[in-house]
GURO-802420 format. One record per atom (N, C-alpha, C): atom name; x, y, z. Coordinates in Angstrom, 2 decimals. Atoms other than C-alpha are relative to their C-alpha. Layout:
N
node name:CA; east:X; north:Y; up:Z
...
//
This chain:
150
node name:N; east:-1.36; north:0.45; up:0.13
node name:CA; east:25.93; north:11.40; up:180.66
node name:C; east:0.41; north:0.08; up:-1.47
node name:N; east:-0.46; north:-0.16; up:1.36
node name:CA; east:27.96; north:12.16; up:177.58
node name:C; east:1.21; north:-0.89; up:-0.23
node name:N; east:-1.10; north:0.89; up:0.34
node name:CA; east:30.39; north:9.89; up:175.82
node name:C; east:1.04; north:0.75; up:-0.81
node name:N; east:-1.06; north:-0.65; up:0.77
node name:CA; east:33.75; north:10.92; up:174.40
node name:C; east:0.20; north:-0.76; up:-1.31
node name:N; east:-0.19; north:0.55; up:1.33
node name:CA; east:35.04; north:10.09; up:170.93
node name:C; east:0.43; north:-1.46; up:0.05
node name:N; east:-0.45; north:1.40; up:-0.07
node name:CA; east:36.81; north:6.87; up:171.98
node name:C; east:-1.16; north:-0.92; up:0.38
node name:N; east:1.17; north:0.80; up:-0.34
node name:CA; east:33.56; north:5.62; up:173.54
node name:C; east:-0.87; north:-0.22; up:-1.23
node name:N; east:0.80; north:0.11; up:1.21
node name:CA; east:31.77; north:6.32; up:170.26
node name:C; east:0.56; north:-1.07; up:-0.91
node name:N; east:-0.64; north:1.00; up:0.87
node name:CA; east:34.29; north:4.22; up:168.32
node name:C; east:-0.26; north:-1.40; up:0.54
node name:N; east:0.23; north:1.32; up:-0.60
node name:CA; east:33.95; north:1.31; up:170.76
node name:C; east:-1.45; north:-0.42; up:-0.17
node name:N; east:1.43; north:0.32; up:0.14
node name:CA; east:30.14; north:1.49; up:170.71
node name:C; east:-0.33; north:-0.32; up:-1.45
node name:N; east:0.26; north:0.29; up:1.41
node name:CA; east:30.09; north:1.62; up:166.90
node name:C; east:0.53; north:-1.37; up:-0.38
node name:N; east:-0.55; north:1.30; up:0.32
node name:CA; east:32.37; north:-1.43; up:166.69
node name:C; east:-0.86; north:-1.12; up:0.57
node name:N; east:0.81; north:1.04; up:-0.63
node name:CA; east:30.14; north:-3.37; up:169.07
node name:C; east:-1.41; north:-0.07; up:-0.57
node name:N; east:1.41; north:-0.04; up:0.36
node name:CA; east:26.74; north:-2.25; up:167.84
node name:C; east:-0.24; north:-0.24; up:-1.49
node name:N; east:0.28; north:0.10; up:1.44
node name:CA; east:26.98; north:-1.98; up:164.06
node name:C; east:0.00; north:-1.43; up:-0.51
node name:N; east:0.07; north:1.38; up:0.50
node name:CA; east:27.89; north:-5.63; up:163.40
node name:C; east:-1.22; north:-0.75; up:0.53
node name:N; east:1.15; north:0.72; up:-0.55
node name:CA; east:25.18; north:-6.90; up:165.73
node name:C; east:-1.30; north:0.50; up:-0.61
node name:N; east:1.21; north:-0.52; up:0.64
node name:CA; east:22.57; north:-4.58; up:164.20
node name:C; east:-0.10; north:-0.47; up:-1.44
node name:N; east:0.01; north:0.49; up:1.38
node name:CA; east:23.61; north:-5.62; up:160.71
node name:C; east:-0.45; north:-1.46; up:-0.04
node name:N; east:0.40; north:1.41; up:-0.04
node name:CA; east:23.14; north:-9.26; up:161.72
node name:C; east:-1.52; north:-0.13; up:0.13
node name:N; east:1.45; north:0.05; up:-0.16
node name:CA; east:19.54; north:-8.50; up:162.69
node name:C; east:-0.72; north:0.66; up:-1.18
node name:N; east:0.61; north:-0.59; up:1.19
node name:CA; east:18.96; north:-6.71; up:159.38
node name:C; east:-0.62; north:1.37; up:0.22
node name:N; east:0.54; north:-1.33; up:-0.25
node name:CA; east:18.23; north:-3.30; up:160.91
node name:C; east:0.66; north:1.00; up:-0.94
node name:N; east:-0.49; north:-0.95; up:1.00
node name:CA; east:18.67; north:-0.35; up:158.61
node name:C; east:0.97; north:1.01; up:0.59
node name:N; east:-0.99; north:-1.01; up:-0.37
node name:CA; east:21.30; north:2.38; up:158.69
node name:C; east:-0.66; north:1.16; up:0.74
node name:N; east:0.72; north:-1.10; up:-0.64
node name:CA; east:18.67; north:4.91; up:159.77
node name:C; east:-0.14; north:-0.24; up:1.50
node name:N; east:0.12; north:0.33; up:-1.41
node name:CA; east:18.19; north:3.11; up:163.09
node name:C; east:1.32; north:0.24; up:0.73
node name:N; east:-1.32; north:-0.22; up:-0.59
node name:CA; east:21.93; north:3.24; up:163.75
node name:C; east:0.24; north:1.49; up:0.17
node name:N; east:-0.18; north:-1.45; up:-0.10
node name:CA; east:22.02; north:6.96; up:163.00
node name:C; east:-0.86; north:0.59; up:1.11
node name:N; east:0.88; north:-0.49; up:-1.05
node name:CA; east:19.04; north:7.58; up:165.28
node name:C; east:0.57; north:-0.31; up:1.38
node name:N; east:-0.61; north:0.38; up:-1.27
node name:CA; east:20.75; north:5.69; up:168.10
node name:C; east:1.19; north:0.90; up:0.31
node name:N; east:-1.20; north:-0.83; up:-0.21
node name:CA; east:24.00; north:7.63; up:167.63
node name:C; east:-0.39; north:1.43; up:0.33
node name:N; east:0.44; north:-1.36; up:-0.29
node name:CA; east:22.16; north:10.97; up:167.58
node name:C; east:-0.57; north:0.11; up:1.41
node name:N; east:0.66; north:-0.07; up:-1.29
node name:CA; east:20.22; north:10.12; up:170.70
node name:C; east:0.96; north:-0.19; up:1.17
node name:N; east:-0.82; north:0.37; up:-1.15
node name:CA; east:22.91; north:8.60; up:172.91
node name:C; east:1.46; north:0.43; up:-0.08
node name:N; east:-1.40; north:-0.33; up:0.14
node name:CA; east:26.24; north:9.76; up:171.52
node name:C; east:0.22; north:1.47; up:-0.35
node name:N; east:-0.13; north:-1.43; up:0.30
node name:CA; east:25.71; north:13.53; up:171.32
node name:C; east:0.87; north:0.68; up:1.03
node name:N; east:-0.81; north:-0.81; up:-0.90
node name:CA; east:27.99; north:16.10; up:172.85
node name:C; east:-0.89; north:1.03; up:0.68
node name:N; east:0.79; north:-1.03; up:-0.66
node name:CA; east:26.72; north:18.73; up:175.30
node name:C; east:-0.21; north:1.20; up:-0.92
node name:N; east:0.27; north:-1.12; up:0.88
node name:CA; east:25.18; north:21.84; up:173.71
node name:C; east:1.08; north:1.07; up:0.10
node name:N; east:-0.99; north:-1.07; up:0.04
node name:CA; east:27.48; north:24.67; up:172.69
node name:C; east:-0.70; north:1.33; up:0.23
node name:N; east:0.52; north:-1.33; up:-0.24
node name:CA; east:26.75; north:28.11; up:174.09
node name:C; east:1.15; north:0.97; up:-0.20
node name:N; east:-1.03; north:-0.97; up:0.34
node name:CA; east:28.82; north:30.90; up:172.58
node name:C; east:1.34; north:-0.67; up:-0.25
node name:N; east:-1.24; north:0.64; up:0.38
node name:CA; east:31.41; north:28.42; up:171.36
node name:C; east:0.75; north:-0.71; up:1.11
node name:N; east:-0.69; north:0.72; up:-1.07
node name:CA; east:32.31; north:26.95; up:174.75
node name:C; east:-0.94; north:-1.05; up:0.57
node name:N; east:0.80; north:1.09; up:-0.52
node name:CA; east:31.13; north:23.70; up:176.27
node name:C; east:-0.48; north:0.34; up:1.40
node name:N; east:0.55; north:-0.24; up:-1.32
node name:CA; east:28.82; north:24.03; up:179.24
node name:C; east:0.36; north:-1.16; up:0.92
node name:N; east:-0.19; north:1.12; up:-0.92
node name:CA; east:29.07; north:21.91; up:182.37
node name:C; east:-0.94; north:-1.12; up:-0.41
node name:N; east:0.76; north:1.17; up:0.41
node name:CA; east:27.56; north:18.48; up:182.13
node name:C; east:-1.42; north:0.01; up:0.56
node name:N; east:1.42; north:0.03; up:-0.34
node name:CA; east:23.90; north:19.37; up:182.54
node name:C; east:-0.69; north:-0.91; up:-1.00
node name:N; east:0.71; north:0.85; up:0.95
node name:CA; east:21.66; north:16.70; up:181.06
node name:C; east:-0.94; north:0.82; up:-0.88
node name:N; east:0.85; north:-0.72; up:0.95
node name:CA; east:19.64; north:17.76; up:178.03
node name:C; east:-1.41; north:0.20; up:0.55
node name:N; east:1.34; north:-0.13; up:-0.58
node name:CA; east:16.38; north:17.12; up:179.89
node name:C; east:-0.03; north:1.13; up:1.04
node name:N; east:-0.09; north:-1.07; up:-1.00
node name:CA; east:17.50; north:19.46; up:182.71
node name:C; east:0.07; north:1.36; up:-0.69
node name:N; east:-0.09; north:-1.26; up:0.74
node name:CA; east:18.44; north:22.18; up:180.21
node name:C; east:-1.36; north:0.37; up:-0.57
node name:N; east:1.33; north:-0.26; up:0.55
node name:CA; east:15.05; north:21.85; up:178.54
node name:C; east:-0.96; north:0.47; up:1.08
node name:N; east:0.86; north:-0.39; up:-1.12
node name:CA; east:13.30; north:22.10; up:181.91
node name:C; east:0.33; north:1.42; up:0.46
node name:N; east:-0.41; north:-1.33; up:-0.42
node name:CA; east:15.33; north:25.18; up:182.89
node name:C; east:-0.42; north:1.06; up:-1.02
node name:N; east:0.43; north:-0.95; up:1.04
node name:CA; east:14.58; north:26.86; up:179.55
node name:C; east:-1.50; north:0.22; up:0.05
node name:N; east:1.44; north:-0.14; up:-0.14
node name:CA; east:10.88; north:26.18; up:180.07
node name:C; east:-0.34; north:0.95; up:1.14
node name:N; east:0.23; north:-0.88; up:-1.15
node name:CA; east:10.97; north:27.84; up:183.49
node name:C; east:0.45; north:1.42; up:-0.33
node name:N; east:-0.57; north:-1.31; up:0.28
node name:CA; east:13.15; north:30.70; up:182.24
node name:C; east:-0.74; north:0.79; up:-1.05
node name:N; east:0.71; north:-0.69; up:1.08
node name:CA; east:10.84; north:31.53; up:179.33
node name:C; east:-0.83; north:1.17; up:0.51
node name:N; east:0.89; north:-1.04; up:-0.51
node name:CA; east:8.46; north:33.57; up:181.47
node name:C; east:0.68; north:1.01; up:0.92
node name:N; east:-0.70; north:-0.90; up:-0.91
node name:CA; east:11.12; north:35.26; up:183.62
node name:C; east:0.38; north:1.30; up:-0.68
node name:N; east:-0.47; north:-1.30; up:0.45
node name:CA; east:12.06; north:38.91; up:183.28
node name:C; east:1.45; north:0.17; up:0.49
node name:N; east:-1.37; north:-0.22; up:-0.47
node name:CA; east:15.70; north:40.08; up:183.53
node name:C; east:0.02; north:0.70; up:1.35
node name:N; east:-0.10; north:-0.60; up:-1.33
node name:CA; east:16.59; north:40.84; up:187.15
node name:C; east:1.28; north:0.81; up:0.16
node name:N; east:-1.25; north:-0.75; up:-0.02
node name:CA; east:20.09; north:42.16; up:186.47
node name:C; east:0.25; north:0.50; up:-1.41
node name:N; east:-0.33; north:-0.59; up:1.30
node name:CA; east:21.02; north:44.54; up:183.64
node name:C; east:1.43; north:0.51; up:0.06
node name:N; east:-1.40; north:-0.40; up:0.07
node name:CA; east:24.68; north:44.92; up:182.74
node name:C; east:0.13; north:1.01; up:-1.14
node name:N; east:-0.14; north:-1.05; up:1.02
node name:CA; east:25.42; north:48.18; up:180.92
node name:C; east:1.44; north:0.06; up:-0.49
node name:N; east:-1.34; north:-0.14; up:0.55
node name:CA; east:28.45; north:49.30; up:178.97
node name:C; east:1.00; north:0.56; up:1.00
node name:N; east:-0.91; north:-0.48; up:-1.04
node name:CA; east:29.88; north:50.76; up:182.19
node name:C; east:0.84; north:-1.14; up:0.58
node name:N; east:-0.79; north:1.14; up:-0.44
node name:CA; east:31.09; north:47.26; up:182.98
node name:C; east:-0.52; north:-0.61; up:1.29
node name:N; east:0.37; north:0.73; up:-1.20
node name:CA; east:31.00; north:45.05; up:186.03
node name:C; east:0.54; north:0.71; up:1.23
node name:N; east:-0.42; north:-0.65; up:-1.25
node name:CA; east:31.07; north:46.92; up:189.31
node name:C; east:-0.18; north:-0.97; up:1.16
node name:N; east:0.17; north:0.85; up:-1.18
node name:CA; east:31.23; north:45.47; up:192.81
node name:C; east:-1.47; north:-0.11; up:0.38
node name:N; east:1.42; north:0.04; up:-0.32
node name:CA; east:27.59; north:46.42; up:193.37
node name:C; east:-0.77; north:-0.91; up:-0.94
node name:N; east:0.67; north:0.87; up:0.97
node name:CA; east:26.51; north:44.66; up:190.19
node name:C; east:0.28; north:-1.46; up:0.31
node name:N; east:-0.35; north:1.38; up:-0.34
node name:CA; east:28.39; north:41.49; up:191.15
node name:C; east:-0.67; north:-0.45; up:1.29
node name:N; east:0.70; north:0.34; up:-1.25
node name:CA; east:26.88; north:41.62; up:194.66
node name:C; east:-1.48; north:-0.26; up:-0.27
node name:N; east:1.41; north:0.21; up:0.35
node name:CA; east:23.37; north:41.95; up:193.18
node name:C; east:-0.18; north:-1.30; up:-0.77
node name:N; east:0.05; north:1.26; up:0.75
node name:CA; east:24.08; north:39.07; up:190.80
node name:C; east:0.09; north:-1.19; up:0.95
node name:N; east:-0.13; north:1.06; up:-1.01
node name:CA; east:25.21; north:36.90; up:193.73
node name:C; east:-1.30; north:-0.16; up:0.80
node name:N; east:1.24; north:0.05; up:-0.77
node name:CA; east:22.10; north:37.82; up:195.74
node name:C; east:-1.12; north:-0.63; up:-0.83
node name:N; east:1.05; north:0.53; up:0.86
node name:CA; east:19.81; north:37.07; up:192.79
node name:C; east:0.16; north:-1.50; up:-0.24
node name:N; east:-0.23; north:1.43; up:0.22
node name:CA; east:21.43; north:33.70; up:192.09
node name:C; east:-0.22; north:-0.81; up:1.27
node name:N; east:0.24; north:0.72; up:-1.26
node name:CA; east:21.35; north:32.71; up:195.77
node name:C; east:-1.49; north:-0.09; up:0.31
node name:N; east:1.44; north:0.00; up:-0.29
node name:CA; east:17.68; north:33.67; up:196.05
node name:C; east:-0.79; north:-0.80; up:-1.02
node name:N; east:0.87; north:0.53; up:1.05
node name:CA; east:16.27; north:32.58; up:192.69
node name:C; east:0.55; north:-1.22; up:-0.73
node name:N; east:-0.68; north:1.13; up:0.63
node name:CA; east:18.79; north:30.01; up:191.35
node name:C; east:-0.02; north:0.04; up:-1.52
node name:N; east:0.11; north:-0.12; up:1.45
node name:CA; east:17.61; north:30.67; up:187.78
node name:C; east:-0.43; north:1.43; up:-0.31
node name:N; east:0.31; north:-1.40; up:0.27
node name:CA; east:17.73; north:34.25; up:186.51
node name:C; east:0.34; north:0.35; up:-1.45
node name:N; east:-0.35; north:-0.57; up:1.29
node name:CA; east:17.80; north:36.24; up:183.31
node name:C; east:0.82; north:1.25; up:0.25
node name:N; east:-0.86; north:-1.17; up:-0.07
node name:CA; east:20.53; north:38.81; up:182.82
node name:C; east:0.01; north:0.64; up:-1.39
node name:N; east:-0.01; north:-0.73; up:1.28
node name:CA; east:20.32; north:41.49; up:180.14
node name:C; east:1.31; north:0.76; up:-0.12
node name:N; east:-1.25; north:-0.69; up:0.28
node name:CA; east:23.50; north:42.86; up:178.58
node name:C; east:-0.28; north:1.10; up:-1.02
node name:N; east:0.32; north:-1.15; up:0.84
node name:CA; east:22.93; north:46.36; up:177.18
node name:C; east:1.26; north:0.51; up:-0.70
node name:N; east:-1.19; north:-0.33; up:0.76
node name:CA; east:25.90; north:46.41; up:174.80
node name:C; east:-0.35; north:0.10; up:-1.47
node name:N; east:0.17; north:-0.09; up:1.45
node name:CA; east:26.04; north:47.50; up:171.18
node name:C; east:1.04; north:-0.87; up:-0.71
node name:N; east:-1.09; north:0.75; up:0.60
node name:CA; east:29.37; north:45.83; up:170.41
node name:C; east:-0.09; north:-1.47; up:0.40
node name:N; east:0.12; north:1.43; up:-0.27
node name:CA; east:29.18; north:42.04; up:170.10
node name:C; east:1.18; north:-0.55; up:0.80
node name:N; east:-1.19; north:0.49; up:-0.69
node name:CA; east:32.74; north:41.44; up:171.25
node name:C; east:0.00; north:0.43; up:1.46
node name:N; east:0.07; north:-0.48; up:-1.39
node name:CA; east:32.26; north:43.58; up:174.37
node name:C; east:-1.08; north:-0.75; up:0.77
node name:N; east:1.08; north:0.76; up:-0.64
node name:CA; east:28.98; north:41.78; up:175.11
node name:C; east:0.47; north:-1.41; up:0.34
node name:N; east:-0.51; north:1.35; up:-0.24
node name:CA; east:30.65; north:38.37; up:174.75
node name:C; east:0.98; north:-0.03; up:1.15
node name:N; east:-0.98; north:-0.08; up:-1.09
node name:CA; east:33.50; north:39.43; up:177.04
node name:C; east:-0.70; north:0.22; up:1.34
node name:N; east:0.73; north:-0.26; up:-1.25
node name:CA; east:31.03; north:40.74; up:179.65
node name:C; east:-0.75; north:-1.26; up:0.45
node name:N; east:0.71; north:1.26; up:-0.34
node name:CA; east:29.00; north:37.50; up:179.51
node name:C; east:0.98; north:-0.99; up:0.61
node name:N; east:-1.01; north:0.92; up:-0.52
node name:CA; east:32.16; north:35.44; up:180.03
node name:C; east:0.47; north:0.42; up:1.40
node name:N; east:-0.41; north:-0.49; up:-1.32
node name:CA; east:33.19; north:37.66; up:182.97
node name:C; east:-1.07; north:-0.30; up:1.06
node name:N; east:1.09; north:0.26; up:-0.95
node name:CA; east:29.77; north:37.33; up:184.62
node name:C; east:-0.06; north:-1.48; up:0.34
node name:N; east:0.03; north:1.44; up:-0.25
node name:CA; east:29.83; north:33.55; up:184.23
node name:C; east:1.17; north:-0.42; up:0.87
node name:N; east:-1.20; north:0.34; up:-0.78
node name:CA; east:33.37; north:33.36; up:185.61
node name:C; east:-0.13; north:0.46; up:1.45
node name:N; east:0.10; north:-0.53; up:-1.36
node name:CA; east:32.66; north:35.58; up:188.63
node name:C; east:-1.12; north:-0.67; up:0.80
node name:N; east:1.15; north:0.56; up:-0.73
node name:CA; east:29.30; north:34.04; up:189.51
node name:C; east:0.06; north:-1.52; up:0.13
node name:N; east:-0.08; north:1.47; up:0.03
node name:CA; east:30.32; north:30.41; up:188.83
node name:C; east:-1.36; north:-0.61; up:-0.33
node name:N; east:1.31; north:0.46; up:0.42
node name:CA; east:26.93; north:30.01; up:187.18
node name:C; east:0.11; north:-0.70; up:-1.36
node name:N; east:0.09; north:0.73; up:1.25
node name:CA; east:25.88; north:27.95; up:184.18
node name:C; east:-0.87; north:0.80; up:-0.97
node name:N; east:0.80; north:-0.67; up:1.02
node name:CA; east:24.72; north:29.70; up:181.00
node name:C; east:-0.86; north:-1.05; up:-0.68
node name:N; east:0.91; north:0.99; up:0.56
node name:CA; east:21.65; north:27.69; up:180.03
node name:C; east:-0.39; north:0.37; up:-1.42
node name:N; east:0.48; north:-0.44; up:1.30
node name:CA; east:20.57; north:29.80; up:177.07
node name:C; east:0.42; north:1.45; up:-0.22
node name:N; east:-0.25; north:-1.39; up:0.36
node name:CA; east:21.49; north:32.98; up:175.23
node name:C; east:-0.78; north:0.31; up:-1.25
node name:N; east:0.75; north:-0.49; up:1.16
node name:CA; east:19.12; north:34.80; up:172.92
node name:C; east:0.22; north:1.50; up:-0.06
node name:N; east:-0.26; north:-1.43; up:0.15
node name:CA; east:20.30; north:38.18; up:171.70
node name:C; east:0.80; north:0.54; up:1.17
node name:N; east:-0.69; north:-0.64; up:-1.13
node name:CA; east:21.19; north:40.32; up:174.71
node name:C; east:-0.38; north:-0.60; up:1.34
node name:N; east:0.48; north:0.62; up:-1.23
node name:CA; east:19.51; north:38.06; up:177.28
node name:C; east:0.68; north:-1.35; up:0.19
node name:N; east:-0.62; north:1.28; up:-0.35
node name:CA; east:21.33; north:35.20; up:179.04
node name:C; east:-0.73; north:-0.57; up:1.20
node name:N; east:0.64; north:0.71; up:-1.10
node name:CA; east:19.63; north:32.64; up:181.28
node name:C; east:1.09; north:-0.71; up:0.79
node name:N; east:-1.05; north:0.56; up:-0.85
node name:CA; east:21.93; north:31.75; up:184.20
node name:C; east:-0.61; north:-0.91; up:1.07
node name:N; east:0.45; north:0.96; up:-1.00
node name:CA; east:21.56; north:28.80; up:186.57
node name:C; east:1.16; north:-0.33; up:0.93
node name:N; east:-0.94; north:0.46; up:-1.01
node name:CA; east:23.38; north:28.07; up:189.80
node name:C; east:-0.81; north:-0.49; up:1.19
node name:N; east:0.71; north:0.59; up:-1.12
node name:CA; east:22.07; north:25.77; up:192.49
node name:C; east:0.47; north:0.66; up:1.29
node name:N; east:-0.33; north:-0.68; up:-1.25
node name:CA; east:21.93; north:27.58; up:195.84
node name:C; east:0.41; north:-1.02; up:1.07
node name:N; east:-0.42; north:0.88; up:-1.09
node name:CA; east:23.57; north:26.13; up:198.95
node name:C; east:-1.18; north:-0.33; up:0.90
node name:N; east:1.23; north:0.20; up:-0.77
node name:CA; east:20.33; north:26.60; up:200.87
node name:C; east:-1.15; north:0.57; up:-0.82
node name:N; east:1.10; north:-0.42; up:0.86
node name:CA; east:17.22; north:26.72; up:198.73
node name:C; east:-1.14; north:0.59; up:0.82
node name:N; east:1.18; north:-0.62; up:-0.60
node name:CA; east:14.48; north:29.12; up:199.77
node name:C; east:-1.15; north:-0.23; up:-0.97
node name:N; east:1.06; north:0.39; up:0.92
node name:CA; east:11.35; north:27.61; up:198.24
node name:C; east:-0.96; north:1.14; up:-0.32
node name:N; east:0.87; north:-1.15; up:0.27
node name:CA; east:9.48; north:30.92; up:198.51
node name:C; east:0.58; north:0.91; up:-1.08
node name:N; east:-0.66; north:-0.89; up:0.95
node name:CA; east:12.04; north:32.74; up:196.35
node name:C; east:0.50; north:-0.70; up:-1.26
node name:N; east:-0.61; north:0.72; up:1.11
node name:CA; east:13.45; north:30.05; up:194.08
node name:C; east:-0.95; north:-0.13; up:-1.19
node name:N; east:0.79; north:0.18; up:1.22
node name:CA; east:12.23; north:30.01; up:190.48
node name:C; east:-0.17; north:-1.46; up:-0.35
node name:N; east:0.06; north:1.43; up:0.32
node name:CA; east:12.83; north:26.27; up:190.35
node name:C; east:-1.15; north:-0.71; up:0.71
node name:N; east:1.04; north:0.66; up:-0.79
node name:CA; east:10.13; north:25.49; up:192.94
node name:C; east:-1.38; north:0.62; up:-0.20
node name:N; east:1.30; north:-0.59; up:0.30
node name:CA; east:7.34; north:27.57; up:191.45
node name:C; east:-0.69; north:-0.83; up:-1.08
node name:N; east:0.67; north:0.75; up:1.07
node name:CA; east:4.64; north:25.98; up:189.30
node name:C; east:0.25; north:0.65; up:-1.36
node name:N; east:-0.31; north:-0.50; up:1.35
node name:CA; east:5.30; north:26.32; up:185.59
node name:C; east:-1.22; north:0.64; up:-0.63
//
């Protein structure tokens, strides 16, 4: 759960005087604010859905060993590519997608299009590889990457 700016102000007004009364140092207050009052992680400049930080860390751990199952080339997004992306997300729930683009702006636009069409969550982006997550309506435990041992 993430708090908005107004919640931060209210929490600071309530907590700081009481902590000062107990003689706790400023470092403890900063540690508390960093731990509980952080905003969701930024991926490519846009806020992701409200996935908890622990869930993101778990998904990144699982996704580390995965190979890209869909490769998007400079030819763009075709109907066949989007159908394969849908099939992969329905089967595996967590997949890596490689974007074979030279131009950064074109790659960013393609990533945004894939996320928009698939209604998936971008968990991580490193270079040309994006880790996508979307919970399937019916999970197949034999195919899902989420139900395999790490």
